[in-house]
C-alpha positions as CSV (number, residue, x, y, z in Angstrom):
1,X,-184.0,-5.3,-84.1
2,X,-182.0,-3.4,-81.4
3,X,-179.1,-1.0,-82.3
4,X,-176.1,-0.5,-80.1
5,X,-175.7,2.9,-78.5
6,X,-172.6,4.9,-79.4
7,X,-171.3,7.2,-76.7
8,X,-170.0,10.2,-78.5
9,X,-167.3,11.5,-76.2
10,X,-166.8,14.6,-78.4
11,X,-170.3,15.7,-77.5
12,X,-169.2,16.5,-74.0
13,X,-167.4,19.6,-75.3
14,X,-170.4,20.9,-77.3
15,X,-171.5,23.3,-74.6
16,X,-170.7,26.9,-75.3
17,X,-171.2,30.1,-73.5
18,X,-173.4,32.5,-75.5
19,X,-171.8,35.7,-76.6
20,X,-174.0,38.4,-75.2
21,X,-173.1,42.0,-74.5
22,X,-172.1,42.7,-70.9
23,X,-175.1,43.2,-68.7
24,X,-177.7,41.8,-71.2
25,X,-177.8,38.2,-70.0
26,X,-180.8,37.4,-67.8
27,X,-181.7,34.1,-66.2
28,X,-185.1,34.2,-67.7
29,X,-183.8,34.9,-71.2
30,X,-180.6,33.0,-71.9
31,X,-178.7,33.2,-75.1
32,X,-178.1,30.2,-77.4
33,X,-176.1,27.1,-76.2
34,X,-175.9,23.4,-77.0
35,X,-174.9,20.7,-74.6
36,X,-174.3,17.2,-75.9
37,X,-176.7,14.6,-74.6
38,X,-175.5,11.6,-76.5
39,X,-175.7,9.7,-79.8
40,X,-177.5,6.6,-80.9
41,X,-176.9,4.4,-84.0
42,X,-179.9,3.7,-86.2
43,X,-178.1,1.4,-88.7
44,X,-174.6,0.1,-88.9
45,X,-174.7,-0.1,-92.7
46,X,-177.3,2.3,-94.2
47,X,-177.3,2.6,-98.0
48,X,-174.7,5.0,-99.3
49,X,-174.4,6.6,-102.7
50,X,-173.8,10.2,-103.7
51,X,-176.4,11.6,-106.1
52,X,-177.0,15.3,-106.9
53,X,-174.3,16.0,-104.2
54,X,-176.4,14.4,-101.5
55,X,-177.5,11.2,-99.8
56,X,-181.0,9.7,-99.9
57,X,-181.1,9.2,-96.1
58,X,-180.0,12.8,-95.3
59,X,-181.4,15.3,-97.7
60,X,-182.3,18.3,-95.5
61,X,-185.5,19.1,-97.5
62,X,-187.1,16.0,-95.9
63,X,-190.1,16.9,-93.7
64,X,-189.9,14.8,-91.7
65,X,-187.2,12.1,-91.8
66,X,-187.1,12.3,-88.0
67,X,-189.9,13.4,-85.8
68,X,-191.1,13.4,-82.2
69,X,-194.7,12.8,-81.0
70,X,-196.1,12.1,-77.6
71,X,-192.9,11.0,-75.9
72,X,-191.5,8.9,-78.8
73,X,-189.1,9.7,-81.6
74,X,-189.5,8.1,-85.1
75,X,-187.0,7.8,-87.9
76,X,-187.1,6.5,-91.4
77,X,-184.3,5.4,-93.8
78,X,-183.1,2.9,-96.3
79,X,-180.8,0.2,-95.2
80,X,-177.9,-1.3,-97.2
81,X,-180.3,-3.6,-99.1
82,X,-182.5,-0.6,-100.1
83,X,-185.3,-1.7,-97.8
84,X,-187.3,1.1,-96.2
85,X,-187.1,1.0,-92.4
86,X,-189.1,2.8,-89.7
87,X,-187.7,3.0,-86.2
88,X,-188.9,4.4,-82.9
89,X,-187.5,4.9,-79.4
90,X,-188.7,6.4,-76.1
91,X,-187.4,10.0,-75.8
92,X,-184.1,9.7,-74.0
93,X,-183.9,6.0,-74.8
94,X,-180.7,4.5,-76.0
95,X,-182.0,1.8,-78.4
96,X,-184.3,1.8,-81.4
97,X,-186.9,-0.7,-82.4
98,X,-187.3,-1.1,-86.1
99,X,-189.8,-2.4,-88.7
100,X,-188.7,-3.2,-92.3
101,X,-191.4,-2.3,-94.8
102,X,-192.1,-4.2,-97.9
103,X,-190.6,-1.6,-100.2
104,X,-187.1,-1.5,-101.7
105,X,-185.6,1.8,-103.1
106,X,-186.1,1.7,-106.8
107,X,-183.3,4.1,-108.0
108,X,-180.0,5.4,-106.8
109,X,-181.3,8.9,-106.6
110,X,-180.9,11.1,-103.5
111,X,-184.2,12.8,-104.3
112,X,-186.1,9.6,-103.4
113,X,-186.3,10.4,-99.7
114,X,-188.7,9.1,-97.0
115,X,-190.9,11.7,-95.4
116,X,-193.2,11.1,-92.4
117,X,-196.2,12.9,-91.1
118,X,-198.7,12.6,-88.1
119,X,-202.4,12.9,-88.5
120,X,-203.5,14.0,-85.0
121,X,-207.1,13.4,-85.9
122,X,-206.7,9.6,-85.8
123,X,-203.2,9.0,-84.4
124,X,-201.7,7.5,-87.6
125,X,-198.1,7.7,-88.9
126,X,-197.9,8.4,-92.7
127,X,-194.9,7.8,-95.0
128,X,-194.4,9.0,-98.5
129,X,-191.2,7.7,-100.3
130,X,-189.1,7.0,-103.3
131,X,-190.1,9.5,-106.0
132,X,-188.4,12.0,-108.3
133,X,-190.7,13.3,-111.0
134,X,-192.5,10.0,-111.2
135,X,-194.8,7.9,-109.0
136,X,-194.6,7.8,-105.2
137,X,-195.1,5.1,-102.6
138,X,-197.3,5.6,-99.6
139,X,-197.8,3.7,-96.3
140,X,-199.9,4.6,-93.3
141,X,-200.2,2.9,-89.9
142,X,-203.2,1.7,-88.0
143,X,-205.3,4.3,-86.3
144,X,-204.2,5.3,-82.7
145,X,-200.6,3.9,-83.1
146,X,-199.0,7.2,-82.1
147,X,-201.5,8.0,-79.4
148,X,-200.7,4.9,-77.4
149,X,-197.2,3.9,-78.4
150,X,-196.3,2.1,-75.2
151,X,-199.3,-0.2,-75.5
152,X,-198.8,-1.0,-79.2
153,X,-196.2,-3.5,-80.4
154,X,-193.8,-2.2,-83.0
155,X,-194.2,-4.8,-85.8
156,X,-195.0,-4.8,-89.5
157,X,-198.6,-5.6,-88.6
158,X,-199.2,-2.0,-87.5
159,X,-198.5,-0.7,-91.1
160,X,-200.8,-1.2,-94.0
161,X,-199.9,-2.2,-97.5
162,X,-197.6,-0.1,-99.7
163,X,-199.7,1.9,-102.1
164,X,-199.0,4.0,-105.2
165,X,-201.7,6.5,-104.4
166,X,-203.1,8.2,-101.3
167,X,-205.8,5.6,-100.5
168,X,-206.9,5.7,-104.1
169,X,-206.1,9.4,-104.7
170,X,-203.5,9.4,-107.5
171,X,-202.4,13.1,-107.5
172,X,-199.8,13.1,-110.4
173,X,-197.5,10.9,-112.3
174,X,-194.7,13.5,-111.8
175,X,-194.3,13.7,-108.0
176,X,-191.4,15.0,-106.0
177,X,-190.5,16.5,-102.6
178,X,-193.2,15.2,-100.2
179,X,-193.5,17.4,-97.1
180,X,-196.1,16.6,-94.4
181,X,-197.5,19.4,-92.2
182,X,-200.1,19.2,-89.5
183,X,-202.8,21.9,-89.4
184,X,-203.9,23.6,-86.2
185,X,-207.1,21.4,-86.2
186,X,-205.1,18.2,-86.5
187,X,-205.5,17.5,-90.1
188,X,-202.5,16.4,-92.2
189,X,-201.5,18.2,-95.3
190,X,-199.0,16.9,-98.0
191,X,-197.0,19.5,-99.9
192,X,-195.4,18.3,-103.2
193,X,-194.2,19.3,-106.6
194,X,-196.0,18.5,-109.8
195,X,-193.7,18.4,-112.9
196,X,-190.0,18.6,-113.2
197,X,-187.1,20.9,-112.2
198,X,-187.4,24.1,-114.1
199,X,-191.0,23.4,-115.1
200,X,-193.1,22.5,-112.0
201,X,-195.9,23.6,-109.7
202,X,-196.4,23.3,-106.0
203,X,-199.6,21.5,-104.8
204,X,-201.3,20.4,-101.6
205,X,-203.4,17.4,-100.5
206,X,-205.2,17.1,-97.2
207,X,-206.2,14.2,-94.9
208,X,-209.1,14.8,-92.4
209,X,-208.7,11.6,-90.4
210,X,-210.8,9.5,-92.8
211,X,-209.9,10.3,-96.4
212,X,-207.5,12.3,-98.7
213,X,-208.6,15.3,-100.8
214,X,-206.5,17.0,-103.5
215,X,-206.6,20.8,-102.9
216,X,-204.7,21.4,-106.1
217,X,-201.8,23.4,-107.4
218,X,-200.9,26.8,-105.9
219,X,-197.8,28.0,-107.7
220,X,-197.3,28.4,-111.4
221,X,-194.6,27.7,-113.9
222,X,-195.4,30.2,-116.7
223,X,-194.6,33.8,-117.4
224,X,-191.4,35.5,-118.6
225,X,-188.4,36.2,-116.3
226,X,-185.6,38.3,-117.8
227,X,-182.1,38.8,-116.4
228,X,-179.3,40.9,-117.7
229,X,-178.2,37.9,-119.8
230,X,-181.5,36.5,-121.3
231,X,-185.0,35.3,-120.7
232,X,-186.8,32.2,-119.5
233,X,-190.5,31.3,-120.0
234,X,-190.7,28.3,-117.6
235,X,-189.6,27.6,-114.0
236,X,-190.5,26.0,-110.7
237,X,-190.8,27.5,-107.2
238,X,-188.5,25.7,-104.7
239,X,-189.8,25.9,-101.1
240,X,-187.5,26.6,-98.2
241,X,-190.2,25.1,-96.1
242,X,-193.9,25.3,-95.4
243,X,-194.9,25.8,-91.7
244,X,-197.8,26.9,-89.5
245,X,-197.0,29.4,-86.8
246,X,-198.5,29.7,-83.3
247,X,-201.4,31.7,-84.7
248,X,-202.3,29.3,-87.5
249,X,-200.8,31.3,-90.4
250,X,-199.0,29.1,-93.0
251,X,-195.7,30.5,-94.2
252,X,-193.4,29.7,-97.1
253,X,-190.1,31.2,-98.3
254,X,-189.0,30.1,-101.7
255,X,-186.6,30.7,-104.6
256,X,-187.4,30.4,-108.4
257,X,-185.4,28.1,-110.7
258,X,-185.6,29.0,-114.3
259,X,-185.6,26.4,-117.1
260,X,-183.5,28.3,-119.5
261,X,-179.7,28.6,-118.9
262,X,-179.9,31.8,-120.9
263,X,-180.5,33.8,-117.7
264,X,-177.1,32.9,-116.3
265,X,-173.7,34.4,-116.9
266,X,-172.2,30.9,-117.1
267,X,-173.6,27.5,-117.9
268,X,-171.7,26.1,-114.8
269,X,-173.9,28.1,-112.4
270,X,-177.4,27.4,-111.3
271,X,-180.6,29.3,-112.4
272,X,-182.0,30.0,-109.0
273,X,-182.8,33.6,-108.3
274,X,-184.5,35.8,-105.6
275,X,-185.8,34.9,-102.2
276,X,-189.6,35.2,-102.1
277,X,-192.2,34.9,-99.4
278,X,-196.0,34.1,-99.3
279,X,-198.4,33.2,-96.6
280,X,-201.9,31.8,-96.2
281,X,-204.5,32.4,-93.5
282,X,-207.0,29.8,-94.7
283,X,-205.0,26.6,-94.5
284,X,-203.4,26.9,-98.0
285,X,-206.5,27.8,-99.9
286,X,-205.4,31.3,-100.9
287,X,-201.9,32.9,-100.8
288,X,-200.8,36.5,-100.1
289,X,-197.6,38.4,-100.6
290,X,-195.8,40.3,-97.8
291,X,-198.1,43.3,-98.2
292,X,-201.2,41.1,-97.7
293,X,-202.2,41.2,-101.4
294,X,-203.9,38.1,-102.8
295,X,-201.5,36.5,-105.3
296,X,-202.9,33.0,-105.7
297,X,-205.8,30.7,-105.2
298,X,-205.1,27.0,-104.8
299,X,-206.7,24.7,-107.3
300,X,-207.5,27.5,-109.8
301,X,-205.7,29.0,-112.8
302,X,-204.7,32.0,-110.6
303,X,-201.6,30.6,-109.0
304,X,-198.6,32.4,-107.6
305,X,-196.4,33.4,-110.5
306,X,-193.0,34.9,-111.1
307,X,-194.7,38.0,-112.5
308,X,-196.8,38.7,-109.4
309,X,-195.8,41.8,-107.5
310,X,-194.5,41.9,-103.9
311,X,-193.1,38.4,-103.7
312,X,-189.4,39.1,-103.4
313,X,-188.0,39.9,-100.0
314,X,-184.4,39.5,-100.9
315,X,-183.5,40.1,-104.6
316,X,-180.6,38.2,-106.2
317,X,-179.8,37.5,-109.8
318,X,-179.0,33.9,-111.1
319,X,-175.2,34.6,-111.1
320,X,-174.5,33.7,-107.4
321,X,-175.4,30.1,-107.1
322,X,-178.3,30.7,-104.7
323,X,-179.3,27.4,-103.1
324,X,-182.9,26.0,-103.3
325,X,-184.8,24.3,-100.4
326,X,-182.7,25.6,-97.6
327,X,-184.6,26.2,-94.4
328,X,-187.2,28.2,-92.5
329,X,-188.9,28.5,-89.1
330,X,-191.4,30.7,-87.3
331,X,-190.8,32.2,-83.8
332,X,-193.0,32.5,-80.7
333,X,-194.6,35.7,-82.1
334,X,-195.4,34.0,-85.4
335,X,-192.7,35.9,-87.3
336,X,-191.0,34.1,-90.2
337,X,-187.3,33.3,-90.4
338,X,-185.2,31.7,-93.1
339,X,-181.7,30.5,-93.9
340,X,-180.5,31.2,-97.5
341,X,-177.0,30.7,-99.0
342,X,-175.1,31.9,-102.0
343,X,-171.7,33.3,-103.1
344,X,-171.6,37.0,-102.1
345,X,-170.7,39.6,-104.7
346,X,-167.4,40.3,-103.0
347,X,-166.2,37.0,-104.4
348,X,-167.2,37.9,-107.9
349,X,-170.3,38.6,-109.9
350,X,-170.4,35.3,-111.8
351,X,-170.1,31.8,-110.4
352,X,-168.9,29.3,-113.1
353,X,-169.2,26.1,-111.1
354,X,-171.8,26.2,-108.4
355,X,-170.4,23.2,-106.4
356,X,-166.8,24.4,-106.2
357,X,-167.7,28.1,-106.0
358,X,-170.2,27.5,-103.1
359,X,-167.7,25.2,-101.4
360,X,-165.0,27.8,-101.6
361,X,-166.9,31.1,-101.1
362,X,-170.5,30.3,-100.2
363,X,-172.0,31.9,-97.1
364,X,-175.3,31.5,-95.3
365,X,-177.6,34.4,-94.3
366,X,-180.3,34.7,-91.7
367,X,-183.4,36.5,-93.2
368,X,-186.2,37.4,-90.9
369,X,-189.2,39.7,-90.5
370,X,-189.0,41.8,-87.4
371,X,-191.8,43.0,-85.1
372,X,-192.2,46.2,-87.1
373,X,-192.7,44.3,-90.3
374,X,-189.3,45.1,-91.8
375,X,-187.1,42.4,-93.4
376,X,-183.6,42.1,-92.0
377,X,-180.7,40.0,-93.2
378,X,-177.5,39.0,-91.4
379,X,-174.6,37.1,-92.9
380,X,-173.5,34.2,-90.7
381,X,-169.7,34.3,-90.4
382,X,-169.1,30.6,-91.1
383,X,-167.4,29.3,-94.3
384,X,-169.8,26.8,-95.8
385,X,-167.0,24.5,-97.1
386,X,-169.8,22.6,-98.9
387,X,-172.2,23.1,-101.7
388,X,-175.0,21.7,-99.5
389,X,-177.8,23.1,-97.3
390,X,-178.0,24.6,-93.8
391,X,-180.9,24.0,-91.4
392,X,-182.5,26.6,-89.1
393,X,-183.8,26.0,-85.6
394,X,-185.4,28.4,-83.1
395,X,-185.4,27.6,-79.4
396,X,-188.1,28.5,-76.8
397,X,-186.4,31.9,-76.3
398,X,-186.3,32.5,-80.1
399,X,-182.6,32.2,-80.2
400,X,-181.5,31.0,-83.7
401,X,-179.3,28.0,-84.5
402,X,-177.9,27.2,-88.0
403,X,-177.0,23.6,-88.4
404,X,-174.4,23.5,-91.2
405,X,-173.3,20.6,-93.3
406,X,-171.1,18.1,-91.4
407,X,-173.1,18.8,-88.2
408,X,-171.6,22.1,-87.3
409,X,-173.8,24.4,-85.2
410,X,-173.7,28.2,-84.9
411,X,-176.1,30.3,-82.8
412,X,-177.3,33.8,-82.4
413,X,-179.3,35.4,-79.6
414,X,-182.6,37.2,-80.0
415,X,-181.5,39.9,-77.6
416,X,-178.7,40.9,-80.0
417,X,-181.0,41.2,-82.9
418,X,-179.4,38.0,-84.2
419,X,-176.1,39.8,-84.8
420,X,-173.8,37.7,-82.5
421,X,-173.5,34.5,-84.6
422,X,-170.8,32.2,-83.2
423,X,-169.9,28.6,-83.6
424,X,-171.2,26.4,-80.7
425,X,-170.2,23.0,-82.0
426,X,-167.7,22.3,-84.8
427,X,-168.9,18.8,-85.7
428,X,-165.9,17.1,-84.1
429,X,-166.2,13.3,-83.9
430,X,-169.3,13.0,-86.1
431,X,-167.5,12.3,-89.4
432,X,-170.8,13.4,-91.1
433,X,-171.1,13.3,-94.9
434,X,-172.9,16.6,-95.3
435,X,-176.5,17.7,-94.8
436,X,-178.4,16.6,-91.7
437,X,-182.1,16.0,-91.0
438,X,-183.6,17.9,-88.1
439,X,-186.3,16.8,-85.8
440,X,-188.4,19.9,-85.9
441,X,-191.0,18.7,-83.4
442,X,-188.5,17.6,-80.7
443,X,-187.3,21.2,-80.2
444,X,-190.8,22.0,-79.0
445,X,-191.2,18.8,-77.1
446,X,-188.2,18.8,-74.8
447,X,-185.8,21.6,-75.8
448,X,-183.6,19.2,-77.6
449,X,-181.9,19.8,-80.9
450,X,-181.8,16.3,-82.5
451,X,-180.6,15.5,-86.0
452,X,-179.9,12.5,-88.1
453,X,-176.6,12.2,-90.1
454,X,-174.7,9.6,-92.0
455,X,-171.0,8.9,-91.8
456,X,-168.8,9.6,-94.8
457,X,-168.1,6.7,-97.1
458,X,-166.8,6.1,-100.6
459,X,-168.4,4.7,-103.7
460,X,-171.4,2.7,-102.7
461,X,-170.0,1.2,-99.4
462,X,-172.7,1.4,-96.8
463,X,-172.0,3.5,-93.7
464,X,-173.4,4.1,-90.2
465,X,-176.5,6.3,-89.7
466,X,-176.9,8.1,-86.4
467,X,-179.1,10.4,-84.4
468,X,-177.3,12.9,-82.1
469,X,-179.0,15.0,-79.4
470,X,-178.1,18.4,-77.9
471,X,-179.8,20.1,-75.0
472,X,-180.9,23.7,-75.7
473,X,-181.4,26.3,-73.0
474,X,-184.0,25.1,-70.4
């Protein structure tokens, strides 16, 4: 099935001149900029329903709903009938070829996203889909599909049967938030949550090119957390991401969500608190805090816990509607960066409705570790205007880009110390509903910021799903 290309005239105005101090701009080290390259339509009538303030085709915690590999871009979504679809195109191409899988979305729940991963060891595309604290569905392609895409027909025959396990590995009956990551050696890992919101644990599984192995849980849900209002004895760690850097270190920022509302000033808020950080130098087998102290061993009873020291890099109590699962990235030196968002204290010390308060007064912040090992935090001067999440992208020069709800893009230069945040594209002409799904791999492949978004609709009326592309500094 071929989709008509939409020429987004508004994109032509997306280029912006970086705001650098006089005399600091160098041809070899440009500041941030975005130049519209065009827009393609994936589906004229993708499924639309609002659940947990989001859409199932465009929840930004997907990793990856859109990805690039060896000159082709791949996308996955649910069409108006709820059928799972996988599409591909040549990079720079204007049309997508699609395959409809033999799976139909089982629930109107925006958590039940489709995530894709690439196992470089055997050239397969993997998909995990349709789960929220219950069973998942898994599909993988034939070996070598992604290594020789031009020579392989894009038909349903290249995908295996839909499974409810990883080739016989069941994992858990309470599965949520699949995120695929490739190891430096070319293995494929699957990050996921076991349990439920407020009482869950993070876990990993690994595919070596022939079979899956459960590595086990690495974060814990027990222990007592006490705020100025009350205590909670159960929680889950929400990841802002999980990524390998250029040196092979695995990084993860996170926030905790408490099960008990007693820790909040108001029941209308949200129990998320603190921004934490851990890393692993042995492919997720052990975890260390910012100081390098061992705080957890995957697959054992010694998992990362809320009571462990040295986890918090930006403290915040549960009264400011801190968002979970925002965004992170690592730069060319292997240093970790994250986007977090909440309602700053200047707007009050107690949010009473996290959706309306975040929409009115929420702000995003860029948190990063600098070369000297110090954590720095900068407020991005853009009103969220939404309760939803912002995505972080770093270009080849380590300039930072925040992709806000509705497709708005702001940027800051590395040369300024990320202090010169400015809006580069205001989202004009997109009519995007909210969160977007970033193609993290394409930034590295051809200096293109590419994201998937769905047009606004109402009720359950299907709407168009698009991919829009912006050139970053060459």
